[in-house]
C-alpha positions, -999 to +999 in steps of 0.1 A: +551+187+764+526+213+756+531+248+766+507+268+785+493+286+756+487+256+736+455+236+735+462+200+743+433+188+721+445+204+690+471+189+665+502+209+659+506+221+624+538+226+606+546+250+576+550+230+542+584+226+529+593+236+494+592+201+482+556+197+494+545+230+479+560+218+445+542+185+447+510+201+454+513+225+427+521+197+403+489+177+411+467+209+408+483+214+373+477+180+362+441+179+374+436+213+356+451+198+324+428+168+326+399+189+331+407+212+302+414+182+280+381+167+288+362+199+280+382+204+247+374+168+238+336+174+245+338+206+224+357+187+197+331+158+198+303+183+195+319+199+165+324+167+149+289+157+154+277+190+142+299+188+109+293+151+106+329+141+111+345+113+130+378+110+147+401+081+140+388+060+168+352+066+160+359+060+123+376+026+132+347+017+154+322+026+127+342+005+102+342-024+125+305-023+131+296-016+094+318-043+080+299-071+062+310-107+057+321-121+023+289-136+007+307-166-009+323-175+025+291-171+046+265-181+020+250-208+042+237-180+065+212-174+038+197-210+045+200-210+084+193-173+092+180-154+062+170-123+082+205-118+096+221-128+062+203-099+045+217-075+072+253-089+076+264-103+043+282-085+015+269-083-020+263-112-043+258-090-074+265-055-083+242-031-103+262-009-125+245+022-134+253+053-157+228+082-153+235+099-185+209+127-189+174+140-186+150+158-207+116+176-203+119+177-165+090+193-146+101+227-138+097+244-104+069+270-097+079+304-109+059+336-111+082+350-138+071+324-163+107+310-167+104+272-162+136+258-150+153+240-121+187+230-108+184+192-112+204+163-096+197+127-091+199+107-059+195+069-054+174+049-030+175+012-024+146-003-005+136+032+005+170+039+021+189+067+005+225+061-004+247+088+012+280+081-004+293+111-026+293+087-056+258+079-052+244+111-064+250+131-094+263+167-098+239+196-100+233+213-132+223+248-132+191+264-146+180+237-171+154+209-178+178+190-199+209+181-178+238+160-190+256+140-161+272+108-175+274+097-137+289+063-131+282+044-100+275+009-087+249-006-062+256-036-041+230-061-043+223-085-014+186-093-020+175-101-055+141-087-051+152-052-038+138-020-053+159+009-066+145+043-068+161+071-089+149+104-074+153+137-091+159+168-071+157+205-075+187+218-057+176+252-040+193+274-015+181+258+016+170+223+006+166+199-022+129+196-035+118+162-050+106+167-085+100+131-099+112+096-096+113+062-113+117+028-096+123-007-106+129-042-092+162-057-095+147-091-097+135-083-131+168-075-146+187-101-165+224-108-157+251-096-178+227-077-202+233-040-209+201-021-208+201+015-220+172+040-227+147+066-215+129+058-183+099+078-177+098+099-144+066+098-123+051+128-107+063+131-071+028+131-058+026+095-068+050+086-040+023+068-021+019+035-004+047+011-008+072+004-036+055-028-047+022-010-054+041+019-072+061-005-093+031-026-102+011+004-111+040+019-134+044-016-150+008-016-160+005+018-175+028+048-184+021+082-170+017+098-204-003+069-218-028+074-191-040+105-206-049+135-186-081+141-208-091+106-209-122+094-191-123+056-201-102+044-172-121+011-174-106+004-207-072+013-195-076-013-166-086-040-191-056-029-213-033-033-182-048-067-172-042-081-207-005-079-207+011-114-212+044-106-196+043-099-159+069-088-134+080-112-106+064-090-081+034-074-098+000-071-084-034-062-096-040-027-107-075-011-099-094+015-117-091+036-083-052+037-087-054+048-124-080+075-114-057+088-086-027+090-111-049+107-137-058+135-111-022+140-102-014+144-138-041+170-143-029+190-112+007+188-124-004+203-157-022+232-142+007+237-116+033+242-144+011+268-163+021+301-147+003+334-152+026+344-181+023+309-197-015+310-196-016+342-216+011+330-243+002+292-243-027+295-268-006+317-293+023+290-291-001+260-298-019+280-324+011+287-344+026+253-343+007+222-329+039+201-333+061+226-314+084+209-287+075+237-263+039+230-263+045+192-262+066+196-231+040+220-214+011+194-222+032+169-202+018+135-190+050+128-169+076+145-149+101+141-176+125+113-187+159+099-175+183+083-198+199+055-178+223+026-187+226-003-164+239-038-162+236-065-133+267-084-128+273-113-104+301-110-078+300-148-069+297-179-090+264-193-102+261-219-073+266-192-046+243-168-062+214-193-057+217-189-019+206-152-024+171-164-036+162-172+000+167-135+010+139-109+011+145-072+013+135-054+044+098-043+048+090-016+023+083+019+037+048+029+034+042+064+025+004+062+032-022+078+011-029+116+010-047+144-009-033+175-022-052+205-008-047+241-023-041+269+001-057+299-018-042+326+006-006+312+006-008+300-030+006+267-022-005+230-023-002+210+009+000+173+014-027+161+037-039+128+050-069+117+031-093+115+061-124+111+037-107+081+022-100+067+056-137+072+066-148+055+033-124+025+038-135+020+073-171+021+062-164-003+034-148-027+058-177-025+082-201-033+054-182-060+036-166-077+067-190-068+096-225-065+083-223-089+053-202-116+070-198-115+108-232-103+118-247-127+093-230-156+110-239-141+145-277-141+137-277-174+118-262-193+148-285-174+171-316-181+151-309-217+154-298-218+192-328-196+202-353-219+185-368-192+164-380-222+143-387-256+159-385-274+126-348-262+121-336-263+158-353-295+167-334-318+143-301-299+146-304-303+184-310-341+181-281-347+157-257-327+178-268-345+210-263-377+192-225-369+189-223-372+228-226-411+225-195-413+204-175-381+195-165-394+161-202-392+152-194-354+146-178-364+113-208-383+103-234-358+115-219-325+105-218-330+068-254-338+069-262-308+089-241-286+066-259-301+035-294-294+051-287-259+063-271-251+028-303-264+010-325-242+034-305-212+024-318-215-011-351-199+001-344-163+001-371-152+026-359-180+052-323-170+047-329-133+053-350-141+085-320-161+097-292-135+087-306-102+093-313-081+123-307-047+139-270-045+129-274-053+093-310-053+081-317-031+051-333+004+058-365-006+040-401-016+049-390-054+046-359-049+067-380-032+094-403-061+097-374-085+099-360-067+129-393-065+146-396-103+142-366-108+167-387-094+196-359-077+211-355-040+221-319-041+217-321-051+181-347-024+174-325+001+192-296-009+169-317-005+140-331+030+149-296+041+155-286+030+120-316+049+106-307+081+122-270+079+112-272+064+077-307+076+065-315+108+083-278+120+085-281+128+123-266+117+155-282+103+188-277+127+216-299+109+241-295+072+241-317+064+269-348+081+252-342+065+219-342+030+237-375+038+251-388+048+217-374+015+203-393-004+229-424+011+216-426+009+179-431-030+177-452-054+196-454-093+193-429-094+166-449-070+143-441-031+138-469-008+149-459+019+124-447+019+088-410+029+081-420+062+065-441+070+097-411+059+118-390+085+100-415+112+107-414+103+143-376+105+145-374+137+127-397+152+154-375+140+183-352+170+183-342+164+219-330+129+211-315+134+177-291+161+163-296+164+126-272+177+100-278+208+079-281+187+047-306+163+063-336+174+043-319+189+013-318+172-020-289+156-038-264+179-058-237+170-081-205+160-063-224+145-032-209+113-019-235+086-015-241+048-011-264+030-034-284+000-018-264+008+013-234-013-002-220+005-033-202+038-028-207+064-054-206+101-063-237+119-076-230+132-112-263+151-118-299+150-108-321+138-138-353+143-120-369+144-086-369+105-084-338+096-104-302+105-102-270+096-122-240+085-102-205+072-107-196+042-087-162+045-069-155+007-072-172-028-067-200-022-093-234-037-088-241-066-112-273-051-124-255-019-133-224-033-151-244-035-184-256+001-182-220+013-175-208-005-205-234+011-227-225+045-212-188+040-220-196+030-255-216+062-259-190+085-243-174+108-269-136+111-266-120+140-282-083+132-286-075+155-316-070+187-294-047+182-265-045+218-255-076+229-234-080+253-206-092+246-172-128+255-182-128+233-212-113+204-192-141+208-166-167+210-195-154+177-210-153+158-177-188+171-169-201+154-201-192+118-190-221+095-184-232+081-153-256+052-141-292+061-135-305+049-101-337+056-080-334+082-054-349+057-029-319+035-033-295+064-024-283+072+011-258+100+020-223+089+030-206+101+061-184+132+054-153+143+070-156+181+075-121+186+089-096+193+059-066+207+076-053+173+085-017+186+084-026+205+117-031+172+135-003+160+160+022+136+147+010+109+171-027+111+158-015+113+123+005+082+127-025+064+142-045+074+112-018+063+090-015+029+106-052+023+103-051+032+067-022+009+060-039-022+078-073-015+063-056-011+027-036-043+033-069-062+042-086-047+012-059-058-012-055-092+003-073-123-007-095-123+025-124-101+013-127-119-023-127-153-005-154-140+019-175-127-010-171-160-028-182-181+001-211-156+008-221-161-029-220-199-026-240-201+008-265-176-004-270-192-038-259-160-056-243-164-091-227-196-078-259-218-077-241-248-095-212-246-069-237-245-041-258-274-055-226-294-060-213-288-025-248-295-010-249-329-030-214-339-020-220-333+017-253-353+015-237-382-002-207-381+021-230-382+051-250-412+036-216-431+030-205-424+065-238-437+079-235-468+057-201-474+069-210-470+106-239-495+102-215-520+085-190-516+113-217-520+140-230-550+122-196-566+119-189-560+157-222-575+167-223-604+141-221-639+157-214-656+124-177-667+120-157-645+096-148-675+073-183-680+062-187-646+048-179-640+011-150-619-003-173-590-011-186-587+025-150-591+038-138-561+016-168-541+027-161-547+063-124-538+060-131-505+044-156-498+072-131-506+099-104-485+084-128-455+078-142-458+114-106-459+128-096-428+109-127-409+121-121-420+156-085-406+155-094-372+138-090-354+171-056-370+176-046-357+140-060-322+149-038-322+181-008-332+160-013-304+136-016-279+165+017-294+181+034-291+147+022-255+141+034-245+176+067-263+179+079-270+144+072-239+122+089-215+145+119-240+151+154-228+139+160-260+120+126-255+101+138-222+089+163-239+068+135-260+053+115-229+045+147-212+028+152-242+007+116-244-004+118-206-013+149-211-034+133-240-053+101-220-060+120-188-071+145-208-093+114-222-112+093-192-113+116-161-117+118-147-151+141-118-156+123-101-186+133-065-183+130-042-201+102-059-221+079-057-189+087-020-184+062+001-203+080+031-188+112+023-207+121+032-242+153+025-260+173+050-281+202+034-297+212+065-317+215+087-286+234+060-267+261+060-295+262+097-292+268+095-255+297+071-261+314+099-280+315+122-251+341+123-222+325+102-193+322+119-160+347+093-145+372+116-160+357+146-142+356+131-108+390+141-095+382+177-101+351+174-079+373+174-047+396+201-057+373+229-067+385+263-053+422+255-056+435+278-082+468+260-086+451+229-099+437+226-134+399+222-141+383+204-169+379+224-202+341+226-202+342+251-231+359+224-252+334+198-241+304+222-249+318+228-284+321+190-289+284+187-278+273+215-301+289+196-330+270+163-324+234+160-335+208+160-308+232+171-281+229+209-284+200+211-258+217+195-229+236+212-203+267+202-183+272+204-145+287+236-129+315+227-105+312+261-090+277+253-077+278+250-038+263+215-039+291+203-061+318+213-037+335+188-013+313+179+018+338+191+043+338+227+028+300+231+024+277+210+044+240+216+032+209+197+043+194+173+018 
């Protein structure tokens, strides 16, 4: 019973016993211990992530994830799923590499005049850097001729993978890239030792993708390109005449060689410091054959002595499965220009916005104006009945196809032959294919646009005149459209083109003009000739004539002039040492192509040069556009379109055009004869047995031909179904893989190093390297640096041994006390 002072609604509380207190304290202690352990675990994980270490559980998990299947056991995966096989299978071969030494490396910038660096070499496979400690060499202090003798092995899964040997300058806070050389494993023969000097390319050549870089280097060495040579066209011819080609080589253009040449010129000026500029002429004057002078007048970033051998890890039969594998998509480094910052005294990499503008303009001209718009105007000319004599017969023949659909296969060859024959008349062809979007900015082009009797076409033409001819921009579209409606009447212009230009120049409220709109052309101006060929003005010969240098795609009428100019160009190869002023003077004497000023138009210029200030998102978009446009430019699409254009327009391919026209006409006549024979057979009341054998054969052929023509739609439908449901099928992947293996077995020729112009053998030096202690004997000491109780290699003895060997005195050994040569767990430095 509750007492008087107690509240009957409250529960009576009792004091906890000693056992209860002990239990509660134990629970609180355990909770605190768990929380502390969790916090310590988080701190430990953070520290491990910061130091790049993994605990045992994470290491086991990482090993489980990164484990790859044995190639021989799972080789059938190369056939059934080649993409996954490339990612999950172990190596089918191993590339054994010994990076022996380097010489004449490009030194770092120095204001003191001391040209040196701390070199080391890293390895990339398919643009992925190998991070294992054994996959990069030690660092050698203060030398341009290091000696490494570094042994390593690269696992090979895809036979067409690319390997890049990257030379770094190991500085205090980072490693600067100094030069590189790359090669394709698919060109290396099996079980063959290759040893020699490999030319290092300037780091600024790390552009585009590995295929383009490798093809360019296989076509021409850096030092053979010649930093003072102007005859790049002869170099392209020399590169194209090579009989032995790589398995992955592509065409090398003059533009690529010119870009490499400019990079070499910049690298030469970059290595000439203030002190060297004062002493260089004295050194060259005293001894023209001095190795110091030869090193300064470099044409490359140095040379790397490499010994390699490709060894199979599986039998011959299993290794053939690897031919079905392709490496991952190559990383595209894009294209950029080097811009000097005078205030900071540095050179920045910037996106080549001018090249991006030129590429887009070239694509617009070649793919848009000369192809798509021509097709648009051609069909619109016929469909709009601009000419009754053309549209009438075409309409009647197309209407005839509604009687029997298979008549299309009879009618269309005839229509195509007739239209191709009409294209041989240039005046008629231009009337059918030229309008406001693509007509030439000439008096003749102005009249053809007016003949369309459309204000929209005239507006587009005036807009092109403002932007491409007058170097302005339209600020009031509505007023310009009103002006376009007044300059022509009844299909004829009311003013001439010169009068139209004067009218547009007065419309300052409609058009905003550039500062150079009325100025003359000067040297260096970027222009277009005949609105198609991109060029650069070399000099002004007179008020009516200029000399230009074409960028690419020379006009046919100017090719002969260019050859004469090349023959007349004087080349001075005796003196390799020239100052910047002398170099500019020599480059200024090269000959251009004379053209009339009336044929020249200014090119659109990008005024924003600090592209490195752009946000990453915009830079990536520009990079993607350049990559896609460059892919289209270097594909077979544009050459195919140009070939078809030449045939259809009867340009330089008149025999082919005449042959196609005749073939289509004959084919149409045969189909008509076959149809008449078939109809006669179907309607003939005479019994078959009364006809002779000749008529019977003719009727049988007619029946088979008409049956085939009637089933063309079924064949087309079958092809669409096959493309949609068979090509993507999993089982068809195996068919493609087998065909790929068969093709590569018959076509792959492992011809290295004969196809490598950047490779030179040196048997005497190789025998010298064999006398030295290889680095495999040093490797245990790399992990014990700093422990005084353990011995270190006797480098003094090794240096004495090198000094006694001819040709080895100039090389320098690694320094194991260098911070980068210490174990990774003691000194972690960014790469």
